VEXKE-716839 format. One record per atom (N, C-alpha, C, O): x, y, z; residue in one letter. Coordinates in steps of 0.05 Angstrom, whole numbers, plus 5000, padded with zeros to 4 digits. Layout:
<logus>
XYZa ...
</logus>
This chain:
<logus>
363273193249m 360573113242m 358573293257m 359373503267m 356073193260l 354073363272l 354773433301l 354373653310l 356073243316d 356773293344d 359173473346d 359573593368d 360773493326e 363273653327e 362773943321e 364374113328e 360674003307n 360074283299n 357674383314n 355874233322n 357674653319d 355474783332d 353874943311d 354875003290d 351475013319f 349675153301f 348675403315f 347775393338f 348775633301y 348075883313y 345976033296y 345976013271y 344176173310a 342276353297a 343276643303a 343476713326a 343776793282l 344977063285l 343077273273l 342177233250l 342577483288g 340977693277g 342477853256g 344877883257g 340977963237s 342278113215s 340778373210s 340978483188s 339378473230t 337878723226t 338978933246t 338978883271t 339979163236w 340979373253w 339179613250w 338779723228w 337979703272e 336279943272e 334379943249e 334180133233e 332879713247d 330879673226d 331879643198d 330379653179d 334579613195t 335779583168t 336679293165t 338379203181t 335579153146d 336378873141d 339078863127d 339378963105d 341078743140k 343878733130k 344478473115k 346778423108k 342478303111t 342978033100t 344478043074t 346577913071t 343478203055d 344778213028d 347678313030d 349478213017d 348078513047e 350778623051e 352678423063e 354878393054e 351678273083f 353378073096f 354077843076f 356377763075f 352177753061v 352677533042v 354577623021v 356377473013v 354277873011e 356077972990e 358878003000e 360777932986e 359278093025k 361978123036k 363077873048k 365477853054k 361377663052g 362277423064g 362977453094g 364877343104g 361277603108i 361777663136i 359177653152i 356977633140i 359377673178w 357177743196w 358377933217w 360577893226w 356878153223e 357878343243e 355878373265e 353378373261e 356878413290n 355278463313n 354578763313n 356278933314n 351978823312g 351179103310g 351079253336g 350179493336g 351879133358f 351779273383f 354579353393f 356479193391f 354779593402d 357379703412d 357679683442d 359679783453d 355679573456d 355679583485d 357079333497d 356979293521d 358379173481g 359778943491g 358078693494g 359078483500g 355478723489s 353678493491s 354278293469s 354978373447s 353978043475n 354277823455n 357177763449n 357677563435n 359077923458e 361877873450e 362977603459e 364377473444e 362277523483n 363277263493n 362277033476n 363876853469n 359677033470i 358576813454i 359676813425i 360076613413i 360077063415v 361277083388v 364076963387v 364776823369v 365577013408n 368376913409n 368576613412n 370576493407n 366376493422q 366476193425q 365676053399q 365975803398q 364776193379i 364076063354i 366675973340i 368576123338i 366675723330k 369075603319k 368975603289k 366875613276k 371375583277v 371575533248v 370175263242v 370775063255v 368375263222g 366875023215g 364075023226g 362474863217g 363475193246d 360775193257d 358875313236d 359675463218d 356275223238y 354275313219y 352775553231y 352275573255y 352075753213i 350575983223i 348176023204i 348275963180i 345976133216a 343676203201a 343076493207a 342776563231a 342876663187l 341876943191l 338876933194l 337576813177l 337777063214k 334977033220k 333677283229k 335077473237k 331077293228s 329477493242s 327177343255s 326177153244s 326377443279s 324277303295s 321977483300s 322277723305s 319577383298y 317177543303y 314877353308y 315077113307y 312477473314t 310077323319t 308277363295t 308077583284t 306877153287k 305277173263k 302577033268k 302476813280k 300477153258t 297877013259t 297476883232t 297477013211t 296976623233k 296976473207k 295276223210k 295176103231k 294076153188n 292775893186n 294975683181n 295875643158n 295875563202l 298275393200l 297775143185l 295575043184l 299875033172p 299574793156p 298774543173p 297774353163p 299274563200f 298574333217f 296074383234f 295574243253f 294574603227d 292274673243d 290274813224d 291074923204d 287674793231n 285674913214n 284775193224n 283075313212n 285975283245q 285175543257q 287475743255q 289775673256q 286676003252n 288676213254n 289676233283n 288076253301n 292276233286k 293476253313k 295876433312k 297076473291k 296376553335s 298776713338s 301076533345s 300976383365s 303176533330v 305376343333v 308076483329v 308276663313v 310076383343s 312876483339s 313876383312s 313476153305s 315276563298v 316376493272v 319276583271v 319976803281v 320976413260m 323776493255m 324176473225m 324076253214m 324776703213k 325276703184k 328276663180k 329876813190k 328976463165i 331776403159i 332476523132i 331376453112i 334276723133k 334876893109k 337376803094k 337676863071k 339176673108a 341676573095a 342976373114a 342476383138a 344476193102i 345976003119i 348875993109i 349376063085i 350775913126g 353575893117g 355175753139g 354075653159g 357775743134r 359675623153r 361875823159r 362675973142r 362775823184v 364876013193v 367575923182v 368375693186v 368976103169i 371676043159i 373776193174i 376176133171i 372976393190e 374976543206e 373576693228e 371476813224e 374776673253n 373776833275n 376076973288n 377676853302n 376377243283p 378677393293p 378577443323p 380377573334p 376477333337q 376277363366q 376077643376q 377177713397q 374777813360d 374378093369d 371578143379d 370778363387d 369877933379g 367177953388g 365378103369g 363078153376g 366378183346k 364978353328k 364278233301k 362078243291k 366378103289v 366178023261v 366777723258v 368677623271v 365377593241l 365977313232l 366177313202l 364677453188l 367977153191k 368077113162k 366576863156k 366976653168k 364776883136i 362876663131i 362976583101i 363076753084i 362876323096l 362476213069l 359576163067l 358575953077l 358076333053y 355176313051y 354376123028y 355776093008y 352076003031d 350875843010d 349176032993d 346976113001d 350176102969r 348776302952r 346176192940r 344576342929r 345775922940d 343375802929d 341075772949d 338975682942d 341575852974f 339675812995f 337075972990f 337176202983f 334775832993q 332175972991q 331076023019q 330975853035q 330376283023q 329376353050q 326976183058q 325376103041q 326676133084k 324475963093k 323576063121k 325076203135k 321175993128e 320076063154e 319675813171e 318675613161e 320375833196l 320075613215l 318075683237l 318575873252l 315875533238y 313675603257y 314075463283y 314975233284y 313375603305g 313475493331g 316275453342g 316675303361g 318175583330f 321075553337f 322375813332f 322375913309f 323575943353s 324676203348s 326776263369s 326476203393s 328976393360y 330976513378y 330876813374y 331276913351y 330376963395r 329977253392r 332577413398r 332777643390r 334477283413r 336977423418r 338577463392r 338277303373r 340277663392t 341877713368t 343777483362t 344077413338t 344877363382v 346677133379v 345776903397v 345676933421v 344976683385s 343976453400s 345076193389s 345276163365s 345976013407i 346775753398i 344275573397i 342675573416i 343875433375i 341575263372i 342075003386i 344074863381i 340274923404n 340574683420n 340374433402n 338174373392n 342574293399k 342574053381k 340873823392k 339773673377k 340773803418e 339273583430e 336273633429e 334673453425e 335473883432k 332673953433k 331473993405k 329173943401k 333174093386w 332074163360w 333574023337w 334274153318w 334073763338p 335573623317p 334073633290p 335373663269p 331473603291e 329973603265e 329973873253e 330173903228e 329774083269e 329774353259e 332474423247e 332574563226e 334674333259i 337274373248i 337574243221i 338674363202i 336573993219q 336673863193q 335174013171q 335974033149q 332774113179w 331074253160w 332274523151w 332274593128w 333374663170i 334574933164i 336974903146i 337275043126i 338874723154f 341474723142f 341874513119f 343674553102f 340274303119f 341074073102f 339073973082f 339773793066f 336574083081n 334773953062n 334674093035n 332474183027n 336974103022k 337174212995k 337973992976k 339473812984k 337174012951k 337873812932k 340773822924k 342073612920k 341874052922q 344674082915q 346074272934q 344974492939q 348374202945s 349774382963s 352574292966s 353174052964s 354474482970h 357174402977h 357574373007h 359774323016h 355374413022y 355474343050y 354674043053y 353673933034y 355273923075y 354973633078y 352373563093y 351673693113y 350973363083s 348473283096s 349073073117s 350272863110s 348273123142f 348572913162f 345772813170f 345572683191f 343772863154s 341072783160s 340772483160s 341772353142s 339472373181k 338972093182k 336472013167k 335871773163k 334872213160k 332272153147k 332572093117k 331571893108k 334072263103d 334372213074d 336672383063d 336372623060d 338872253058n 341072393045n 341772253019n 344072263010n 339772123007s 340371972982s 341172142959s 342472052941s 340372402960h 340972572937h 343672712940h 344472872923h 345172652962f 347772762966f 349972552959f 349672322967f 352072632945v 354372472943v 356472592961v 358172752953v 356272522987t 357872653008t 360672523010t 362472643021t 360872272999i 363472133000i 365172232976i 364372182953i 367372352982k 369072472961k 371572322956k 373072382937k 372272122973n 374771962970n 373971672966n 373071542984n 374471562942i 373471302935i 375671132922i 377171232905i 375970882931i 377970702919i 376470462907i 374970322921i 376870422881l 375870182868l 378069972868l 380270022858l 377569732880y 379769542881y 378769262873y 376369202874y 380669102864g 379968832855g 382268722838g 384368852834g 381968482829a 384068342813a 384268472786a 382568622778a 386468402771p 386768512744p 384368432726p 383568202727p 383368622710g 381368552690g 378468562700g 376768462686g 378068662725v 375268672734v 373768932727v 371468962735v 375169102713g 373769352703g 374069592721g 372269762722g 376369612735k 376769842753k 376870102736k 375670302743k 378370092714t 378670332697t 375970412684t 375270642684t 374570212674h 371970262662h 370070382682h 368570572676h 370070272707n 368170362727n 368870632739n 367070772748n 371470712739y 371970982749y 370871192730y 369971402739y 370871132705r 369671312685r 366571322689r 365371532688r 365371082694n 362571082699n 361871222725n 359871372726n 363571192745l 363071322771l 363071622767l 361271762778l 364971732753i 365072022748i 362672112732i 361472322739i 361871962712a 359672042695a 357072042711a 355372222708a 356671842729m 354271832745m 354072052765m 351972172770m 356372122778i 356472352796i 355672602781i 354072772790i 356772632757e 356372872741e 353472902733e 352373122730e 352172672728e 349372672719e 347372702742e 344972702737e 348472722766g 346672772789g 345372532801g 343372552815g 346372292795k 345272052807k 345672062837k 347672172846k 343871932852n 344171942881n 346371742890n 346971552876n 347371792914q 349671642924q 349171342925q 350871182918q 346771262935k 346170982938k 346070842911k 347170622907k 344870972891e 344670852864e 347470822852e 348070612840e 349171022856i 351871012845i 353470782857i 354670622843i 353470772883f 355170572897f 354070292892f 355670102888f 351370252891d 350269992885d 350969902857d 351569672852d 350870092838t 351370022810t 354369952806t 354969752793t 356170112817i 358970062814i 359769802828i 361269642817i 358769752852s 359469512868s 358469262854s 359769052856s 356169272841s 355169042827s 356768972802s 356668742792s 358269162792n 359969122768n 358369022745n 359368862728n 355869112743s 354169032721s 354869192696s 356269392698s 353969102674h 354669242649h 353069502646h 350569492644h 354369722647i 353069982642i 354570122620i 356970142620i 352970232603e 354170382580e 355170652590e 353570812601e 357670712586l 358870962594l 357671192577l 357571172552l 356771402590n 355871632576n 358371792567n 359371972581n 359371722544n 361871842534n 361672142531n 363672292535n 359272242525e 358972532521e 359372672548e 360672882548e 358372562569t 358672682596t 361672682604t 362672882612t 362972452600f 365772432608f 367572612591f 369372732601f 366972622565e 368572782547e 368273082553e 370173242551e 365873162562t 365373442570t 367173512593t 368373722594t 367373332613i 368973382636i 371973402628i 373373582637i 372873222610k 375573232601k 376173492586k 378173622590k 374373572568n 374773812552n 374774062570n 376074262563n 373274062592e 373274282610e 375574272630e 375774442648e 377374072626k 379774042643k 378974022673k 380274142690k 376873862678r 375973812705r 376773542716r 375873462737r 378373392701v 379273132710v 382273102703v 383073172682v 383773002722e 386572942718e 387172652726e 385772542743e 389172532713f 389772252717f 392772232724f 394472362711f 393372072744v 396172032752v 396571742762v 394671632773v 398871632758t 399471362768t 401671382790t 403771502785t 401071262813f 403071262834f 405171042830f 404470832819f 407571092839h 409670882839h 411670962861h 411371162874h 413670792865q 415470822888q 417071082887q 417871182908q 417571182863s 419171432861s 417471682861s 418571902861s 414871652861y 413071882861y 413172022888y 413271892909y 413172292887s 413772442912s 411772672917s 410172732899s 412072792940y 410573032948y 411073252927y 409273402920y 413573272918e 414273482899e 412873452873e 412273642859e 412273202865d 410773142840d 407773202844d 406473302826d 406773132868f 403873132873f 402873402883f 400773502874f 404373532902i 403373782914i 404974022903i 403874182888i 407474042911e 409174262901e 412074202907e 412674052926e 413874312891g 416674272896g 418374442877g 417274572859g 420974432880f 422774582864f 423774412841f 424674182845f 423574522817r 424374372792r 425874562774r 425374802774r 427674462757p 428974642737p 426974722715p 425374562706p 427174972707n 425475062685n 426975042658n 429174922658n 425875142637e 427075122610e 429775262609e 431475192592e 430075462625s 432575612625s 434775492643s 437075582644s 433975272657g 435975142674g 435875252703g 437375152720g 434175452708n 433975562735n 431975392751n 430175272740n 432475382777i 430775232795i 428475412804i 428875632813i 425975312801e 423675462810e 421575272822e 421575032817e 419875392838r 417775232850r 415475192831r 414675382817r 414574942829k 412374882811k 410174732826k 410674572844k 407674782819d 405374642831d 405274362819d 405674322795d 404574162836g 404173892828g 401273862818g 399674052819g 400673632808i 398073582795i 395773612814i 393573712807i 396173522839f 393973542859f 393473832867f 391173912869f 395573982872k 395174262879k 393874412857k 392174582861k 394674352832s 393574502809s 390574462806s 389074652803s 389674202808i 386774152804i 385274242829i 382974322827i 386474232853s 385174342877s 384774642874s 382574742881s 386774782864d 386475072861d 384375132840d 382775332844d 384174982819n 382175022798n 379374972810n 377475132804n 379074762826a 376474702838a 375674922858a 373375002859a 377675012873k 377175222893k 376275482879k 374575622889k 377575542857k 376875792842k 373975772832k 372475962834k 373275542822n 370475502812n 368575532835n 366475662832n 369175422859l 367475432882l 367075722890l 364875812896l 369275872891k 369076152899k 367676322878k 365976492885k 368276272853d 366976422831d 363976372831d 362376552824d 363076132838s 360276072838s 358676232859s 356276252858s 360176332879l 358876492900l 358876792894l 357776952910l 360076872872k 360377162866k 357977272852k 356577142836k 357477522858q 355377672844q 356277732816q 358677742811q 354377792799i 354977842771i 356678092767i 358278102749i 356378282785e 357978532783e 360978472788e 362678582775e 361478292808t 364178212814t 365478072790t 367778122783t 363877892778i 364877742755i 365577932732i 367477892718i 363878132728e 364378322707e 366978482711e 368478522692e 367478562736e 369978702742e 372378522737e 374378612727e 372178272745e 374378092741e 374978042711e 377278022702e 372778032695k 373177992666k 374478242654k 376078222636k 373778472664k 375078722655k 377978712661k 379678782644k 378678622685f 381578602692f 382978412674f 385178472664f 381778172669n 383077972652n 383578072624n 385778022613n 381678212613e 381978322586e 384178542586e 385778552568e 383978712606l 385978922608l 388778802611l 390678892599l 388978602628f 391678482634f 392778342609f 395178342605f 391078222593e 391978092569e 393078302550e 395178262537e 391778532548l 392678752531l 395378852541l 397178912525l 395678872567f 398178962579f 400478762574f 402778842569f 399878512575q 401878302569q 402778332540q 405178302534q 400878372522d 401578412494d 403478652490d 405378642475d 402778862505y 404379102504y 407279052514y 409279142502y 407478902536i 410078832548i 411678652529i 414078692525i 410278462516q 411578282498q 412678432473q 414878372464q 411178622464d 412178792441d 414778932449d 416578952433d 414879042473e 417279172483e 419678982485e 421979052478e 419078742494i 421178532497i 422178452469i 424578422465i 420378432450d 421178362423d 422978572410d 424778512395d 422378822416k 423979042405k 426579102420k 428679152407k 426479082446n 428779172462n 429978952480n 431779002496n 428878702478n 429678482495n 428978522524n 429878362541n 427478722530k 426678762558k 424378972559k 423879122541k 422978962583f 420979162589f 421779292615f 421879152636f 422479552616d 423479672640d 421279712661d 419179822656d 421879602685i 420079652708i 420879922720i 419080092726i 423379962724n 424580222732n 427380242721n 428080092702n 429080412732e 431780442721e 433580202726e 435580172712e 432880042745t 434679822753t 433679542749t 435179352752t 431179512742a 429979242738a 428179242713a 427079442705a 427979002701y 426478972676y 425378692673y 426578502683y 423278672658i 421978412652i 423278302627i 423678442607i 424078042627t 425377922604t 423677702591t 424177632568t 421677602605n 420177382594n 417377372607n 417077452630n 415377272592i 412677232603i 412176932604i 412076802583i 411676832628e 410976552632e 407976512634e 406476702631e 407076272639d 404176212640d 402776362663d 400576452659d 404176402685n 402776532708n 404576742722n 403976812745n 406576832708a 408377032720a 410077172700a 410577062678a 410977412707f 413077542691f 415777462703f 416077432728f 417777422686r 420477362695r 422077632694r 422277742672r 423177722716y 424577982716y 427277962730y 427677772745y 428978152725q 431678152737q 432878432736q 431778622724q 435178462749g 436778702747g 439478642734g 440178412730g 440978852728d 443578822714d 445578642729d 446978482717d 445678672755n 447678532771n 446478302788n 447678212807n 444078222781w 442778002797w 443877732788w 444577692765w 444077552807g 444977282800g 442777122787g 443376962769g 440277152795n 438076992785n 435777182777n 435577402787n 434077082760t 431577222753t 429577162775t 429876972790t 427477332777q 425377292797q 422677282782q 422477362759q 420677182797r 417977152785r 415977352798r 415677352822r 414777512781m 412577682790m 409977552783m 409077552760m 408677432803k 406377262798k 403877432790k 403377642801k 402477332770f 399977462761f 397977492784f 396577692786f 397877292802s 395977292824s 396577532843s 394677652854s 399077592847d 399777822863d 398878082850d 397878262864d 399278102824i 398478342810i 395378382811i 394378602815i 393978152807e 391078172808e 390078252836e 388178412838e 391378152857l 390578232884l 391078532888l 389378672899l 393378632880l 393978922883l 391979092868l 391179302877l 391279002844y 389379142827y 386579152841y 385379362841y 385778922851s 383078912863s 382879082888s 380779182894s 385179112902l 385179282927l 385979572921l 386079732939l 386579622895n 387379892887n 389879982903n 389980202913n 391879812904i 394279862919i 396679882899i 396979702882i 398180092901s 400580112884s 402980242899s 405080262887s 402580322923e 404680442939e 406380232953e 405280032963e 408980272954r 410780082966r 410080012995r 410079773002r 409480203011k 408880153039k 406379983042k 406279803059k 404380043026e 401879883027e 402379593019e 401279403031e 404079552999i 404679282990i 406179123012i 405578893016i 408079253025k 409579113046k 407779043070k 408378853084k 405679193074n 403879143097n 401678953090n 400078873108n 401478863065l 399278693057l 399778403067l 401978303063l 397878283079e 398278013092e 398177783071e 399877613072e 396177793054n 395777553037n 397077583009n 395877502989n 399477693008i 400977702983i 403577542987i 404377493010i 404877472965s 407177302967s 409477442981s 409677692982s 411277282992g 413677393006g 415477552987g 416577752996g 415677462962l 417377602943l 416277882937l 417778072934l 413577902936a 412278162931a 412978362953a 413378592948a 412978262978k 413678433000k 416678502999k 417378733004k 418278312993q 421178352992q 421878552970q 423678722973q 420578522947h 421078692924h 418778892920h 417978952897h 417779002942a 415479182940a 416079432922a 414179532910a 418479512921t 419179742904t 418679682875t 417379852861t 419479452865y 419179382837y 416179332831y 415179412810y 414779202850f 411879162846f 410379432845f 408479462830f 411279622861s 410079882861s 410380022835s 408480132824s 412880022824y 413280142798y 411680002776y 410580132758y 411579742778f 410079592757f 407079662758f 405879722738f 405979672782m 403079732785m 402480012775m 400380062763m 404280202779k 403780472769k 403780482739k 402180632726k 405480322727k 405580312697k 402980172687k 401880252666k 402179972702f 399779822694f 397280002696f 395680002678f 397080162717l 394780332721l 394780562700l 392680652691l 397180652693d 397380862673d 396480752646d 395080882630d 397180502640f 396280362616f 393280342616f 391980382595f 392180262639k 389280222642k 387780482634k 385680472621k 388780712643n 387380962638n 387181042609n 385681222601n 388780912593k 388780972564k 387080772548k 386880802523k 385880582562q 384280372548q 381280412553q 380480532573q 379780322534k 376880322538k 375880032533k 375979932510k 374979902555i 374279622553i 371279592560i 370379682580i 369879452542e 367079382547e 366679082548e 367678942531e 365278992568i 364778712573i 361878642567i 360078782577i 361478442550k 358778362543k 358378062551k 360277922556k 355777992553d 354977712559d 356277602584d 357577392584d 355977752606v 357077662632v 354977492645v 352577572648v 355777252654n 353877072667n 355076972694n 357576972697n 353376892712t 354376782737t 355676512731t 355176382711t 357376422750v 358876182746v 357475952760v 356575982783v 357175732747k 355875492759k 357875322773k 360075272763k 357175242797q 358975062812q 359174792798q 357174672791q 361674692795k 362074442782k 363874262798k 365374352816k 363874002792n 365573812806n 368173782790n 368273802766n 370373722805f 372973662794f 373873392804f 373073302826f 375473252788y 376272982795y 379172932790y 380273012770y 380472802810i 383172702805i 383072402808i 382172292828i 384072252788v 384071962788v 386971872793v 388771942778v 387271702813i 389971602820i 389971302815i 388671152829i 391371222794d 391670932788d 393870812805d 395870942811d 393370562814e 395370412830e 396170572855e 398470602861e 394170672869i 394770842892i 396470702913i 397970832927i 396170442916n 397570292936n 400570262930n 402070182948n 401370322906r 404270292899r 405870532907r 408370522906r 404670742915g 406070982923g 406470982954g 404970852968g 408371142963n 408871182991n 406971413000n 407571642995n 404671333012i 402571523017i 403471753035i 402871983030i 404971693056s 405871903075s 407772093060s 407672343065s 409371993042k 411272153027k 409872323007k 410672553002k 407772222995i 406472362973i 404472572983i 404472802974i 402772503002f 400772683012f 401872873034f 400873093037f 403772783049g 404872943070g 402673033090g 401072883098g 402773303096e 400873403116e 398073423105e 396173473121e 397573373079l 394973403068l 393173153072l 390873153066l 394272943084i 392772693088i 390372743106i 388272623102i 390572933124t 388373003142t 386273173127t 383873143131t 387173353110l 385373543096l 383573413076l 381573523068l 384273163067i 382573043046i 379872933058i 378072873043i 379672913085e 377272823097e 374873003089e 375173243087e 372572873084e 370273023074e 369473253092e 368773473082e 369473213118d 368573423136d 370673633143d 370073823158d 372973613130k 375073823134k 375473983109k 377074173108k 373973923087r 374274063062r 373274353066r 371374403082r 374474543052d 373774823052d 374574973078d 375075213078d 374674823100i 374974953126i 377774963137i 378875173143i 379074723139y 381674703150y 383874753129y 383574673106y 385974883137e 388074943118e 390874903132e 391074913156e 392874863115v 395574843125v 397275043109v 396475143088v 399675093119t 401575263105t 403575073090t 404974913103t 403675093064l 405374913048l 408274983053l 408975223056l 409974783054p 412774833063p 414474993043p 416275133051p 413974973017y 415675102997y 414675382991y 416175582992y 412075402984s 410975662976s 410175833000s 409876082997s 409775703023k 408775843047k 405975943043k 405076113058k 404575843024e 401775913019e 399875753037e 400475533044e 397675883044k 395575743058k 394075563037k 393475653015k 393575323045f 392275133026f 390174963039f 390574863061f 387874943026s 385674773035s 384674613011s 385174682988s 383274403017i 382174232995i 379174292992i 377774273012i 378274362969p 375474442965p 373574202965p 374373982959p 371074262972s 369074052974s 368073952947s 366773742945s 368674092926n 367774002899n 369973842884n 369873822860n 371973742899l 374073572887l 373673282897l 373673232921l 373373102877y 373172822884y 375872682879y 377172732858y 376772522898i 379272362894i 378372072890i 377371942908i 378871982866i 378071702858i 380571552851i 382171632835i 380871312864a 383271162860a 382670872853a 380470782858a 384570742841t 384370452835t 386670302849t 388770422853t 386170052855m 388069892869m 387869602861m 385669482861m 390069482853n 390269202845n 390469032870n 392469042884n 388468872876s 388468712901s 390468482901s 390968372922s 391668412877t 393668202877t 396468312881t 398368162885t 396668582882d 399368702886d 400268662915d 398768722933d 402668572918k 403668512945k 403768772962k 403668752987k 403969002950s 404269252966s 401669322980s 401669502997s 399469182973i 396969252986i 397069183016i 395569303032i 398768993023a 398968913051a 400069133069a 399469143093a 401569313057t 402869523073t 401569793068t 402770003074t 399169793057i 397870053050i 397470213076i 396670103097i 397870463074d 397870643097d 395070633111d 392970663098d 395170593137i 392670583153i 391170853151i 388670853150i 392571073149a 391271333147a 389671343121a 387571473120a 390671213100l 389271213075l 386671043077l 384571123068l 386970813090r 384670633093r 382370783107r 380070753100r 383070933128r 381071073144r 379671293129r 377371363135r 380971413110r 379871653097r 378571593070r 377571783057r 378571343061f 377371283035f 375171073039f 375170913058f 373271083021t 371170883020t 371970682998t 372670762976t 371970423004f 372970222986f 370570082973f 368769982986f 370670062946l 368669912931l 370069682916l 371769722900l 369269442924k 370569212912k 369369132885k 366969112882k 371169092866m 370269012839m 370768712837m 373068612839m 368668552831k 368968262828k 368468192799k 367168332784k 369667962790p 369167872763p 366167822758p 364767722776p 365267892735n 362467842727n 362467682702n 362767792680n 361967422704q 362067252681q 359767302662q 359967222638q 357667432671d 355467492653d 356167692631d 354767712612d 358367822635l 359268022615l 360867882592l 361568012573l 361467622595v 362867472575v 360867322558v 359367152568v 360667392532l 358667282515l 359467012502l 357766852496l 362066972498h 363066722486h 362666492506h 363766512528h 361266292499v 360466072517v 362865932529v 363065902553v 364665842512e 367065692522e 368765872539e 369865782559e 369066122532a 370666312548a 369366352575a 370766362595a 366766372576k 365366402601k 365766162619k 366266182643k 365565922607n 366065672623n 368865662634n 369265582657n 370765742617l 373565732626l 374065932649l 375365862669l 372966172646l 373266372667l 372066272693l 373366302715l 369766142692n 368466042716n 370065822729n 370465822754n 371165632714k 372665412725k 375265502737k 376065422759k 376665682723l 379265782734l 378865942760l 380365912778l 376666092761n 376266262784n 375366092809n 376066162831n 373965872804i 373265692826i 375865582838i 376165562862i 377665492820f 380165372829f 381965582843f 383065532864f 382165822831i 383866032843i 382766122870i 384266162889i 380066142873k 378866222898k 379466022920k 380066102943k 379465762913e 379965552932e 382965532940e 383565462963e 384765602922t 387565572928t 388965832937t 390665832955t 388266062924l 389566312931l 387766512945l 388766682961l 385166502940g 383366692952g 381966862931g 382766872908g 379766982940e 378067132921e 379467372908e 378767432885e 381367492921d 382667732910d 384367672885d 385167852871d 384867412880y 386567342857y 384967242833y 386067172812y 382267232835m 380667132813m 380967302788m 381467542790m 380867172765l 381267302739l 378967492733l 376567432738l 379567722721g 377467912713g 376267832687g 377467702670g 373767912683h 372267842659h 373267982635h 372767892612h 374668212638s 375468362615s 377468212597s 377668272573s 378868012608y 380667852591y 379067712569y 380167652548y 376567642574f 375067472557f 372767612542f 371367492526f 372367872547m 369968012536m 370068052506m 367968062493m 372468062494k 372668122465k 373067872449k 373567882425k 372867632461i 373267382447i 370767322430i 368467332440i 371267272404e 369067222386e 369166942373e 367166842364e 371566812374n 371866552361n 374066392375n 375366492394n 374466152366d 376465972377d 379266092377d 380766062396d 379866212355e 382566322351e 383066542372e 385266552384e 381066712377d 381366922398d 381766792425d 383466882440d 380366582431l 380466452457l 383266332461l 384466362483l 384366192441e 386966072444e 389166282448e 391066242463e 388866512434f 390866722438f 390766832467f 392966862479f 388466882477v 388166982505v 389266772525v 390666852544v 388666522520k 389566312538k 392666302539k 393866272560k 393866312515e 396766282513e 398366522522e 400366502536e 397466762515y 399067002519y 398167192541y 399567372548y 395767132553k 394867302575k 394367142601k 395267222622k 392966922598i 392266772622i 394566592632i 395066582656i 395866462614k 398066272621k 400266422636k 401066322657k 401266652627p 403366792642p 402366882670p 403966892689p 399866962672l 398767042697l 398666812717l 399266842741l 397966572707l 397866332725l 400666262733l 401066172756l 402666292716e 405366232723e 406366422746e 407866332763e 405466662745e 406166852766e 404766782792e 405966792814e 402166722790y 400566652814y 401666412829y 401866412853y 402466212813f 403265952826f 406265912822f 407165682818f 407866122823y 410666112818y 412165912837y 413865762828y 411365902862a 412665732881a 410965492888a 411565352908a 408965432873d 407165212878d 406765052853d 404765082839d 408564872848e 408564722823e 406164542820e 405064512798e 405264422842n 402964242841n 400464392831n 399064302812n 399764612844n 397364762836n 397764902809n 395764942795n 400264972802h 400765082776h 399964882754h 398664952734h 400664632758e 399964422739e 396964382737e 395864352715e 395664392760k 392764362760k 391364592745k 389464552731k 392364832749a 391265062735a 391665042705a 389865112690a 394064942697l 394564912668l 392864692656l 392064712632l 392164492671v 390364282661v 387664402655v 386464352634v 386664572674i 384064702669i 384264882644i 382364892628i 386465022642l 386865212620l 386965062593l 385865172573l 388064822592k 388564682567k 386364482560k 386564332541k 384164482576e 381964292570e 380964332541e 380964552530e 380164112530k 379264112502k 376864292498k 374964282514k 376864462478s 374764642473s 372264492462s 372564292448s 369864582469i 367464462459i 367164502429i 365464372416i 368764682419y 368564742390y 370664572374y 370664582349y 372464422389d 374464262374d 373064052358d 371063932367d 374163992334k 372963782317k 373863512327k 376063482338k 372163312325a 372763042334a 375062922317a 375862702322a 
</logus>
């Protein structure tokens, strides 16, 4: 939180040249002095700390808080971001910049040194104003003055008895977040469980853009299903596959990174994608004619999958996967030589192991590129969007088994910054700040008693209570009210019947059907070992209807 992170003002002008645009574009900050000054303070900057690129000077101005022209210290804030890597060389920091930040001037407050830590105790209001008073940001607001326009809570559990509208409200919750409602309004509305019309157009847009995934937890659900694991493919070979959570996290992370890119970068990536599609078509034509596409004299591609080429050699026991992401990385770095591939840090282990084959492939790809003429039109910047994973019956799964080491990373203040190495793929993995984890939980389920403490601490719980005002049929409303009074007195509030059982009742026949086939079996389960209260509940259930004829 605010006390755990530090805030720094960093100079970005070298020999009268403003480096702000260059730093933001490269995602870095560099120390412009070679004399060793500032190195100690640079090395103490931590991953997750906030930085502001600034310039300081004196200005004569008719200040907004004074009617006279005065000479005053000014610090111009040119960019803000968070540190994502410090190699401890005293020279360079890797920064995730906020590309939407609007430059601002701060009067009567200035740090003139190239590297300065901003005193949190002395300047708390200034820190809030510099870093957090934006309407939309993927950074977190810790302001005590007004954070109503931020939805900073990203892990939410809707819980309650069956039929209280948990499923309906998770859809409403997502739609309200998407429409930019403030956090207080959203939480107050959902907690009240009042009748709100779902904006189906908003929710359908999210679904169509594949920004929401739905999964149900159960006792057999595992880390391999949720994050990643080895599974047989269509050919019967075992391969590593991403789980639903890793897939949507990667998609959200890609959107977050793409939203920070300049339009020139986006244009280059689009050119690569179009070129690569053409090359895939070319490879597929060769496979259709010759059953293979030769990489070199000893290896060849036999199949094209969703995110990789499948390749093998004549005497190999198994086929291997040449991932598209590795090819894109090599292309972006203009690398095609075996030695360069083996020395590359952020490429897959297989690419390093099979650097010879990747080298031959890249040379064929680049040769193909030189024969193509590709023009890209209508290139636009990418808008940052939210992604959602909905976990139904979250308490029925073994949380430690399913989340594994990622249980820490889901915390809001660890998003984007902290990462782990996944056990199967050995990839670095972090959870992006634009991913919401929304779950539902049945409060009558016995497994709720053993729900993981780590989960309780990392989620915000919104209780859904029955709302009899949503039941329009008079007799059904009376019955719901009477049964719930009795259930609350005998079993407790968590077992009260939800209003959704009675919302579609229009006549006596509908009511009798619900009583016999929905409510009666539920009461038998509730009072299975309590015959006395079971009988009392059935008496309430079977009371004569006000619509019965005399």
